[in-house]
PDB file with SEQRES, HELIX, SHEET and CRYST1 records, atoms N, CA, C and O in Angstrom:
SEQRES   1 A   61  UNK UNK UNK UNK UNK UNK UNK UNK UNK UNK UNK UNK UNK          
SEQRES   2 A   61  UNK UNK UNK UNK UNK UNK UNK UNK UNK UNK UNK UNK UNK          
SEQRES   3 A   61  UNK UNK UNK UNK UNK UNK UNK UNK UNK UNK UNK UNK UNK          
SEQRES   4 A   61  UNK UNK UNK UNK UNK UNK UNK UNK UNK UNK UNK UNK UNK          
SEQRES   5 A   61  UNK UNK UNK UNK UNK UNK UNK UNK UNK                          
HELIX    1 AA1 UNK A    4  UNK A   12  1                                   9    
HELIX    2 AA2 UNK A   17  UNK A   24  1                                   8    
HELIX    3 AA3 UNK A   28  UNK A   35  1                                   8    
HELIX    4 AA4 UNK A   43  UNK A   53  1                                  11    
HELIX    5 AA5 UNK A   57  UNK A   60  5                                   4    
CRYST1    1.000    1.000    1.000  90.00  90.00  90.00 P 1           1          
ATOM      1  N   UNK A   1     -26.173 -18.606 -14.957  1.00  0.00           N  
ATOM      2  CA  UNK A   1     -27.016 -17.687 -15.696  1.00  0.00           C  
ATOM      3  C   UNK A   1     -26.402 -16.282 -15.623  1.00  0.00           C  
ATOM      4  O   UNK A   1     -26.204 -15.729 -14.541  1.00  0.00           O  
ATOM      5  N   UNK A   2     -26.115 -15.737 -16.774  1.00  0.00           N  
ATOM      6  CA  UNK A   2     -25.489 -14.414 -16.841  1.00  0.00           C  
ATOM      7  C   UNK A   2     -26.450 -13.339 -16.344  1.00  0.00           C  
ATOM      8  O   UNK A   2     -27.651 -13.387 -16.610  1.00  0.00           O  
ATOM      9  N   UNK A   3     -25.914 -12.401 -15.642  1.00  0.00           N  
ATOM     10  CA  UNK A   3     -26.706 -11.282 -15.121  1.00  0.00           C  
ATOM     11  C   UNK A   3     -26.643 -10.126 -16.127  1.00  0.00           C  
ATOM     12  O   UNK A   3     -25.794  -9.240 -16.024  1.00  0.00           O  
ATOM     13  N   UNK A   4     -27.553 -10.155 -17.091  1.00  0.00           N  
ATOM     14  CA  UNK A   4     -27.580  -9.142 -18.151  1.00  0.00           C  
ATOM     15  C   UNK A   4     -27.775  -7.750 -17.561  1.00  0.00           C  
ATOM     16  O   UNK A   4     -27.171  -6.788 -18.036  1.00  0.00           O  
ATOM     17  N   UNK A   5     -28.603  -7.634 -16.542  1.00  0.00           N  
ATOM     18  CA  UNK A   5     -28.854  -6.328 -15.933  1.00  0.00           C  
ATOM     19  C   UNK A   5     -27.568  -5.736 -15.349  1.00  0.00           C  
ATOM     20  O   UNK A   5     -27.369  -4.521 -15.367  1.00  0.00           O  
ATOM     21  N   UNK A   6     -26.699  -6.610 -14.831  1.00  0.00           N  
ATOM     22  CA  UNK A   6     -25.440  -6.149 -14.258  1.00  0.00           C  
ATOM     23  C   UNK A   6     -24.485  -5.709 -15.370  1.00  0.00           C  
ATOM     24  O   UNK A   6     -23.827  -4.675 -15.252  1.00  0.00           O  
ATOM     25  N   UNK A   7     -24.412  -6.475 -16.422  1.00  0.00           N  
ATOM     26  CA  UNK A   7     -23.611  -6.110 -17.590  1.00  0.00           C  
ATOM     27  C   UNK A   7     -24.058  -4.763 -18.140  1.00  0.00           C  
ATOM     28  O   UNK A   7     -23.227  -3.899 -18.423  1.00  0.00           O  
ATOM     29  N   UNK A   8     -25.362  -4.580 -18.291  1.00  0.00           N  
ATOM     30  CA  UNK A   8     -25.895  -3.311 -18.817  1.00  0.00           C  
ATOM     31  C   UNK A   8     -25.575  -2.142 -17.897  1.00  0.00           C  
ATOM     32  O   UNK A   8     -25.230  -1.057 -18.366  1.00  0.00           O  
ATOM     33  N   UNK A   9     -25.687  -2.356 -16.591  1.00  0.00           N  
ATOM     34  CA  UNK A   9     -25.379  -1.289 -15.631  1.00  0.00           C  
ATOM     35  C   UNK A   9     -23.911  -0.894 -15.722  1.00  0.00           C  
ATOM     36  O   UNK A   9     -23.581   0.291 -15.679  1.00  0.00           O  
ATOM     37  N   UNK A  10     -23.034  -1.880 -15.848  1.00  0.00           N  
ATOM     38  CA  UNK A  10     -21.604  -1.608 -15.961  1.00  0.00           C  
ATOM     39  C   UNK A  10     -21.301  -0.864 -17.257  1.00  0.00           C  
ATOM     40  O   UNK A  10     -20.519   0.086 -17.257  1.00  0.00           O  
ATOM     41  N   UNK A  11     -21.904  -1.284 -18.346  1.00  0.00           N  
ATOM     42  CA  UNK A  11     -21.655  -0.630 -19.636  1.00  0.00           C  
ATOM     43  C   UNK A  11     -22.194   0.802 -19.661  1.00  0.00           C  
ATOM     44  O   UNK A  11     -21.600   1.676 -20.291  1.00  0.00           O  
ATOM     45  N   UNK A  12     -23.315   1.043 -18.980  1.00  0.00           N  
ATOM     46  CA  UNK A  12     -23.847   2.414 -18.895  1.00  0.00           C  
ATOM     47  C   UNK A  12     -22.843   3.363 -18.251  1.00  0.00           C  
ATOM     48  O   UNK A  12     -22.791   4.548 -18.581  1.00  0.00           O  
ATOM     49  N   UNK A  13     -22.053   2.832 -17.337  1.00  0.00           N  
ATOM     50  CA  UNK A  13     -21.038   3.636 -16.649  1.00  0.00           C  
ATOM     51  C   UNK A  13     -19.715   3.653 -17.413  1.00  0.00           C  
ATOM     52  O   UNK A  13     -18.772   4.337 -17.016  1.00  0.00           O  
ATOM     53  N   UNK A  14     -19.649   2.901 -18.507  1.00  0.00           N  
ATOM     54  CA  UNK A  14     -18.407   2.767 -19.286  1.00  0.00           C  
ATOM     55  C   UNK A  14     -17.265   2.202 -18.449  1.00  0.00           C  
ATOM     56  O   UNK A  14     -16.118   2.631 -18.577  1.00  0.00           O  
ATOM     57  N   UNK A  15     -17.592   1.233 -17.589  1.00  0.00           N  
ATOM     58  CA  UNK A  15     -16.603   0.571 -16.753  1.00  0.00           C  
ATOM     59  C   UNK A  15     -16.254  -0.793 -17.328  1.00  0.00           C  
ATOM     60  O   UNK A  15     -17.092  -1.453 -17.942  1.00  0.00           O  
ATOM     61  N   UNK A  16     -15.016  -1.206 -17.124  1.00  0.00           N  
ATOM     62  CA  UNK A  16     -14.597  -2.572 -17.422  1.00  0.00           C  
ATOM     63  C   UNK A  16     -14.759  -3.405 -16.154  1.00  0.00           C  
ATOM     64  O   UNK A  16     -15.040  -2.876 -15.079  1.00  0.00           O  
ATOM     65  N   UNK A  17     -14.575  -4.727 -16.299  1.00  0.00           N  
ATOM     66  CA  UNK A  17     -14.563  -5.588 -15.106  1.00  0.00           C  
ATOM     67  C   UNK A  17     -13.516  -5.079 -14.122  1.00  0.00           C  
ATOM     68  O   UNK A  17     -13.752  -5.022 -12.916  1.00  0.00           O  
ATOM     69  N   UNK A  18     -12.354  -4.709 -14.661  1.00  0.00           N  
ATOM     70  CA  UNK A  18     -11.259  -4.241 -13.798  1.00  0.00           C  
ATOM     71  C   UNK A  18     -11.630  -2.961 -13.060  1.00  0.00           C  
ATOM     72  O   UNK A  18     -11.266  -2.791 -11.896  1.00  0.00           O  
ATOM     73  N   UNK A  19     -12.347  -2.061 -13.720  1.00  0.00           N  
ATOM     74  CA  UNK A  19     -12.773  -0.812 -13.075  1.00  0.00           C  
ATOM     75  C   UNK A  19     -13.653  -1.093 -11.864  1.00  0.00           C  
ATOM     76  O   UNK A  19     -13.435  -0.544 -10.784  1.00  0.00           O  
ATOM     77  N   UNK A  20     -14.641  -1.947 -12.054  1.00  0.00           N  
ATOM     78  CA  UNK A  20     -15.563  -2.267 -10.956  1.00  0.00           C  
ATOM     79  C   UNK A  20     -14.810  -3.003  -9.848  1.00  0.00           C  
ATOM     80  O   UNK A  20     -14.953  -2.681  -8.669  1.00  0.00           O  
ATOM     81  N   UNK A  21     -14.016  -3.979 -10.235  1.00  0.00           N  
ATOM     82  CA  UNK A  21     -13.281  -4.763  -9.242  1.00  0.00           C  
ATOM     83  C   UNK A  21     -12.389  -3.874  -8.379  1.00  0.00           C  
ATOM     84  O   UNK A  21     -12.323  -4.050  -7.162  1.00  0.00           O  
ATOM     85  N   UNK A  22     -11.712  -2.934  -8.999  1.00  0.00           N  
ATOM     86  CA  UNK A  22     -10.837  -2.036  -8.249  1.00  0.00           C  
ATOM     87  C   UNK A  22     -11.644  -1.194  -7.256  1.00  0.00           C  
ATOM     88  O   UNK A  22     -11.219  -0.992  -6.118  1.00  0.00           O  
ATOM     89  N   UNK A  23     -12.790  -0.713  -7.686  1.00  0.00           N  
ATOM     90  CA  UNK A  23     -13.620   0.140  -6.826  1.00  0.00           C  
ATOM     91  C   UNK A  23     -14.215  -0.614  -5.633  1.00  0.00           C  
ATOM     92  O   UNK A  23     -14.455  -0.030  -4.577  1.00  0.00           O  
ATOM     93  N   UNK A  24     -14.451  -1.927  -5.816  1.00  0.00           N  
ATOM     94  CA  UNK A  24     -15.046  -2.697  -4.719  1.00  0.00           C  
ATOM     95  C   UNK A  24     -14.010  -3.564  -3.995  1.00  0.00           C  
ATOM     96  O   UNK A  24     -14.343  -4.305  -3.070  1.00  0.00           O  
ATOM     97  N   UNK A  25     -12.740  -3.457  -4.436  1.00  0.00           N  
ATOM     98  CA  UNK A  25     -11.634  -4.139  -3.779  1.00  0.00           C  
ATOM     99  C   UNK A  25     -11.727  -5.666  -3.844  1.00  0.00           C  
ATOM    100  O   UNK A  25     -11.566  -6.357  -2.838  1.00  0.00           O  
ATOM    101  N   UNK A  26     -11.994  -6.178  -5.065  1.00  0.00           N  
ATOM    102  CA  UNK A  26     -11.936  -7.619  -5.316  1.00  0.00           C  
ATOM    103  C   UNK A  26     -11.118  -7.835  -6.586  1.00  0.00           C  
ATOM    104  O   UNK A  26     -10.827  -6.884  -7.312  1.00  0.00           O  
ATOM    105  N   UNK A  27     -10.754  -9.075  -6.850  1.00  0.00           N  
ATOM    106  CA  UNK A  27     -10.029  -9.387  -8.078  1.00  0.00           C  
ATOM    107  C   UNK A  27     -10.964  -9.294  -9.282  1.00  0.00           C  
ATOM    108  O   UNK A  27     -12.164  -9.549  -9.182  1.00  0.00           O  
ATOM    109  N   UNK A  28     -10.386  -8.927 -10.413  1.00  0.00           N  
ATOM    110  CA  UNK A  28     -11.175  -8.791 -11.635  1.00  0.00           C  
ATOM    111  C   UNK A  28     -11.875 -10.104 -11.987  1.00  0.00           C  
ATOM    112  O   UNK A  28     -13.030 -10.101 -12.413  1.00  0.00           O  
ATOM    113  N   UNK A  29     -11.183 -11.210 -11.811  1.00  0.00           N  
ATOM    114  CA  UNK A  29     -11.758 -12.503 -12.142  1.00  0.00           C  
ATOM    115  C   UNK A  29     -12.995 -12.801 -11.294  1.00  0.00           C  
ATOM    116  O   UNK A  29     -13.980 -13.348 -11.791  1.00  0.00           O  
ATOM    117  N   UNK A  30     -12.937 -12.441 -10.024  1.00  0.00           N  
ATOM    118  CA  UNK A  30     -14.082 -12.675  -9.135  1.00  0.00           C  
ATOM    119  C   UNK A  30     -15.274 -11.835  -9.575  1.00  0.00           C  
ATOM    120  O   UNK A  30     -16.401 -12.326  -9.627  1.00  0.00           O  
ATOM    121  N   UNK A  31     -15.022 -10.568  -9.891  1.00  0.00           N  
ATOM    122  CA  UNK A  31     -16.135  -9.752 -10.371  1.00  0.00           C  
ATOM    123  C   UNK A  31     -16.730 -10.342 -11.650  1.00  0.00           C  
ATOM    124  O   UNK A  31     -17.950 -10.378 -11.811  1.00  0.00           O  
ATOM    125  N   UNK A  32     -15.873 -10.802 -12.553  1.00  0.00           N  
ATOM    126  CA  UNK A  32     -16.353 -11.419 -13.791  1.00  0.00           C  
ATOM    127  C   UNK A  32     -17.239 -12.621 -13.523  1.00  0.00           C  
ATOM    128  O   UNK A  32     -18.246 -12.818 -14.204  1.00  0.00           O  
ATOM    129  N   UNK A  33     -16.869 -13.431 -12.532  1.00  0.00           N  
ATOM    130  CA  UNK A  33     -17.687 -14.591 -12.173  1.00  0.00           C  
ATOM    131  C   UNK A  33     -19.047 -14.161 -11.621  1.00  0.00           C  
ATOM    132  O   UNK A  33     -20.058 -14.818 -11.873  1.00  0.00           O  
ATOM    133  N   UNK A  34     -19.071 -13.068 -10.876  1.00  0.00           N  
ATOM    134  CA  UNK A  34     -20.347 -12.544 -10.370  1.00  0.00           C  
ATOM    135  C   UNK A  34     -21.222 -12.116 -11.543  1.00  0.00           C  
ATOM    136  O   UNK A  34     -22.396 -12.479 -11.613  1.00  0.00           O  
ATOM    137  N   UNK A  35     -20.646 -11.343 -12.462  1.00  0.00           N  
ATOM    138  CA  UNK A  35     -21.412 -10.850 -13.601  1.00  0.00           C  
ATOM    139  C   UNK A  35     -21.896 -11.996 -14.490  1.00  0.00           C  
ATOM    140  O   UNK A  35     -22.988 -11.929 -15.056  1.00  0.00           O  
ATOM    141  N   UNK A  36     -21.087 -13.042 -14.612  1.00  0.00           N  
ATOM    142  CA  UNK A  36     -21.456 -14.186 -15.447  1.00  0.00           C  
ATOM    143  C   UNK A  36     -22.351 -15.192 -14.734  1.00  0.00           C  
ATOM    144  O   UNK A  36     -22.723 -16.212 -15.313  1.00  0.00           O  
ATOM    145  N   UNK A  37     -22.697 -14.910 -13.483  1.00  0.00           N  
ATOM    146  CA  UNK A  37     -23.609 -15.768 -12.748  1.00  0.00           C  
ATOM    147  C   UNK A  37     -22.975 -17.021 -12.178  1.00  0.00           C  
ATOM    148  O   UNK A  37     -23.686 -17.928 -11.747  1.00  0.00           O  
ATOM    149  N   UNK A  38     -21.644 -17.092 -12.165  1.00  0.00           N  
ATOM    150  CA  UNK A  38     -20.950 -18.256 -11.627  1.00  0.00           C  
ATOM    151  C   UNK A  38     -20.717 -18.156 -10.128  1.00  0.00           C  
ATOM    152  O   UNK A  38     -20.432 -19.157  -9.470  1.00  0.00           O  
ATOM    153  N   UNK A  39     -20.837 -16.957  -9.592  1.00  0.00           N  
ATOM    154  CA  UNK A  39     -20.701 -16.720  -8.155  1.00  0.00           C  
ATOM    155  C   UNK A  39     -21.797 -15.760  -7.701  1.00  0.00           C  
ATOM    156  O   UNK A  39     -22.222 -14.872  -8.441  1.00  0.00           O  
ATOM    157  N   UNK A  40     -22.235 -15.965  -6.472  1.00  0.00           N  
ATOM    158  CA  UNK A  40     -23.184 -15.043  -5.851  1.00  0.00           C  
ATOM    159  C   UNK A  40     -22.408 -14.247  -4.818  1.00  0.00           C  
ATOM    160  O   UNK A  40     -21.769 -14.831  -3.943  1.00  0.00           O  
ATOM    161  N   UNK A  41     -22.452 -12.922  -4.902  1.00  0.00           N  
ATOM    162  CA  UNK A  41     -21.671 -12.125  -3.958  1.00  0.00           C  
ATOM    163  C   UNK A  41     -22.281 -12.135  -2.562  1.00  0.00           C  
ATOM    164  O   UNK A  41     -23.472 -12.392  -2.388  1.00  0.00           O  
ATOM    165  N   UNK A  42     -21.449 -11.852  -1.583  1.00  0.00           N  
ATOM    166  CA  UNK A  42     -21.967 -11.655  -0.227  1.00  0.00           C  
ATOM    167  C   UNK A  42     -22.805 -10.382  -0.227  1.00  0.00           C  
ATOM    168  O   UNK A  42     -22.746  -9.592  -1.170  1.00  0.00           O  
ATOM    169  N   UNK A  43     -23.570 -10.189   0.813  1.00  0.00           N  
ATOM    170  CA  UNK A  43     -24.371  -8.973   0.931  1.00  0.00           C  
ATOM    171  C   UNK A  43     -23.470  -7.750   0.884  1.00  0.00           C  
ATOM    172  O   UNK A  43     -23.795  -6.760   0.228  1.00  0.00           O  
ATOM    173  N   UNK A  44     -22.346  -7.814   1.572  1.00  0.00           N  
ATOM    174  CA  UNK A  44     -21.406  -6.696   1.608  1.00  0.00           C  
ATOM    175  C   UNK A  44     -20.901  -6.344   0.199  1.00  0.00           C  
ATOM    176  O   UNK A  44     -20.902  -5.174  -0.184  1.00  0.00           O  
ATOM    177  N   UNK A  45     -20.477  -7.343  -0.559  1.00  0.00           N  
ATOM    178  CA  UNK A  45     -19.983  -7.106  -1.918  1.00  0.00           C  
ATOM    179  C   UNK A  45     -21.114  -6.644  -2.826  1.00  0.00           C  
ATOM    180  O   UNK A  45     -20.914  -5.755  -3.653  1.00  0.00           O  
ATOM    181  N   UNK A  46     -22.291  -7.228  -2.687  1.00  0.00           N  
ATOM    182  CA  UNK A  46     -23.439  -6.813  -3.495  1.00  0.00           C  
ATOM    183  C   UNK A  46     -23.746  -5.336  -3.268  1.00  0.00           C  
ATOM    184  O   UNK A  46     -24.040  -4.608  -4.215  1.00  0.00           O  
ATOM    185  N   UNK A  47     -23.679  -4.900  -2.026  1.00  0.00           N  
ATOM    186  CA  UNK A  47     -23.937  -3.487  -1.721  1.00  0.00           C  
ATOM    187  C   UNK A  47     -22.868  -2.590  -2.325  1.00  0.00           C  
ATOM    188  O   UNK A  47     -23.175  -1.501  -2.809  1.00  0.00           O  
ATOM    189  N   UNK A  48     -21.618  -3.033  -2.302  1.00  0.00           N  
ATOM    190  CA  UNK A  48     -20.544  -2.237  -2.902  1.00  0.00           C  
ATOM    191  C   UNK A  48     -20.737  -2.110  -4.413  1.00  0.00           C  
ATOM    192  O   UNK A  48     -20.601  -1.023  -4.973  1.00  0.00           O  
ATOM    193  N   UNK A  49     -21.052  -3.224  -5.063  1.00  0.00           N  
ATOM    194  CA  UNK A  49     -21.297  -3.187  -6.508  1.00  0.00           C  
ATOM    195  C   UNK A  49     -22.476  -2.275  -6.811  1.00  0.00           C  
ATOM    196  O   UNK A  49     -22.425  -1.467  -7.738  1.00  0.00           O  
ATOM    197  N   UNK A  50     -23.525  -2.407  -6.032  1.00  0.00           N  
ATOM    198  CA  UNK A  50     -24.716  -1.579  -6.235  1.00  0.00           C  
ATOM    199  C   UNK A  50     -24.390  -0.093  -6.113  1.00  0.00           C  
ATOM    200  O   UNK A  50     -24.891   0.718  -6.891  1.00  0.00           O  
ATOM    201  N   UNK A  51     -23.567   0.259  -5.154  1.00  0.00           N  
ATOM    202  CA  UNK A  51     -23.173   1.660  -4.983  1.00  0.00           C  
ATOM    203  C   UNK A  51     -22.389   2.168  -6.185  1.00  0.00           C  
ATOM    204  O   UNK A  51     -22.612   3.285  -6.650  1.00  0.00           O  
ATOM    205  N   UNK A  52     -21.474   1.351  -6.685  1.00  0.00           N  
ATOM    206  CA  UNK A  52     -20.637   1.747  -7.815  1.00  0.00           C  
ATOM    207  C   UNK A  52     -21.470   1.886  -9.099  1.00  0.00           C  
ATOM    208  O   UNK A  52     -21.256   2.805  -9.890  1.00  0.00           O  
ATOM    209  N   UNK A  53     -22.419   0.963  -9.292  1.00  0.00           N  
ATOM    210  CA  UNK A  53     -23.165   0.936 -10.550  1.00  0.00           C  
ATOM    211  C   UNK A  53     -24.562   1.543 -10.461  1.00  0.00           C  
ATOM    212  O   UNK A  53     -25.306   1.540 -11.442  1.00  0.00           O  
ATOM    213  N   UNK A  54     -24.915   2.059  -9.298  1.00  0.00           N  
ATOM    214  CA  UNK A  54     -26.235   2.680  -9.098  1.00  0.00           C  
ATOM    215  C   UNK A  54     -27.390   1.740  -9.413  1.00  0.00           C  
ATOM    216  O   UNK A  54     -28.291   2.069 -10.185  1.00  0.00           O  
ATOM    217  N   UNK A  55     -27.341   0.543  -8.788  1.00  0.00           N  
ATOM    218  CA  UNK A  55     -28.432  -0.423  -8.910  1.00  0.00           C  
ATOM    219  C   UNK A  55     -28.858  -0.835  -7.499  1.00  0.00           C  
ATOM    220  O   UNK A  55     -28.176  -0.531  -6.520  1.00  0.00           O  
ATOM    221  N   UNK A  56     -29.982  -1.522  -7.412  1.00  0.00           N  
ATOM    222  CA  UNK A  56     -30.479  -2.026  -6.134  1.00  0.00           C  
ATOM    223  C   UNK A  56     -29.730  -3.313  -5.795  1.00  0.00           C  
ATOM    224  O   UNK A  56     -29.735  -4.253  -6.590  1.00  0.00           O  
ATOM    225  N   UNK A  57     -29.094  -3.369  -4.643  1.00  0.00           N  
ATOM    226  CA  UNK A  57     -28.283  -4.527  -4.274  1.00  0.00           C  
ATOM    227  C   UNK A  57     -29.102  -5.807  -4.141  1.00  0.00           C  
ATOM    228  O   UNK A  57     -28.546  -6.897  -4.270  1.00  0.00           O  
ATOM    229  N   UNK A  58     -30.405  -5.706  -3.886  1.00  0.00           N  
ATOM    230  CA  UNK A  58     -31.225  -6.911  -3.715  1.00  0.00           C  
ATOM    231  C   UNK A  58     -31.450  -7.649  -5.030  1.00  0.00           C  
ATOM    232  O   UNK A  58     -31.947  -8.775  -5.017  1.00  0.00           O  
ATOM    233  N   UNK A  59     -31.100  -7.047  -6.162  1.00  0.00           N  
ATOM    234  CA  UNK A  59     -31.225  -7.737  -7.445  1.00  0.00           C  
ATOM    235  C   UNK A  59     -30.344  -8.982  -7.514  1.00  0.00           C  
ATOM    236  O   UNK A  59     -30.609  -9.888  -8.305  1.00  0.00           O  
ATOM    237  N   UNK A  60     -29.313  -9.030  -6.701  1.00  0.00           N  
ATOM    238  CA  UNK A  60     -28.421 -10.180  -6.695  1.00  0.00           C  
ATOM    239  C   UNK A  60     -29.064 -11.422  -6.097  1.00  0.00           C  
ATOM    240  O   UNK A  60     -28.613 -12.540  -6.346  1.00  0.00           O  
ATOM    241  N   UNK A  61     -30.114 -11.227  -5.311  1.00  0.00           N  
ATOM    242  CA  UNK A  61     -30.697 -12.352  -4.584  1.00  0.00           C  
ATOM    243  C   UNK A  61     -32.098 -12.546  -4.999  1.00  0.00           C  
ATOM    244  O   UNK A  61     -32.771 -13.448  -4.500  1.00  0.00           O  
TER     245      UNK A  61                                                      
END                                                                             
């Protein structure tokens, strides 16, 4: 299930998958899988994404 809220948050910041991935120190493909709902991030990664995109990290769970 795609995480539309995550896509919207990323687009509000005008970031690409690569931009977010670089900021949180993961591969672009892995970030894409998180956004597309194919992977659930660890708490640590969720918090990093939340910091970059200004969202609540608990939305991932």
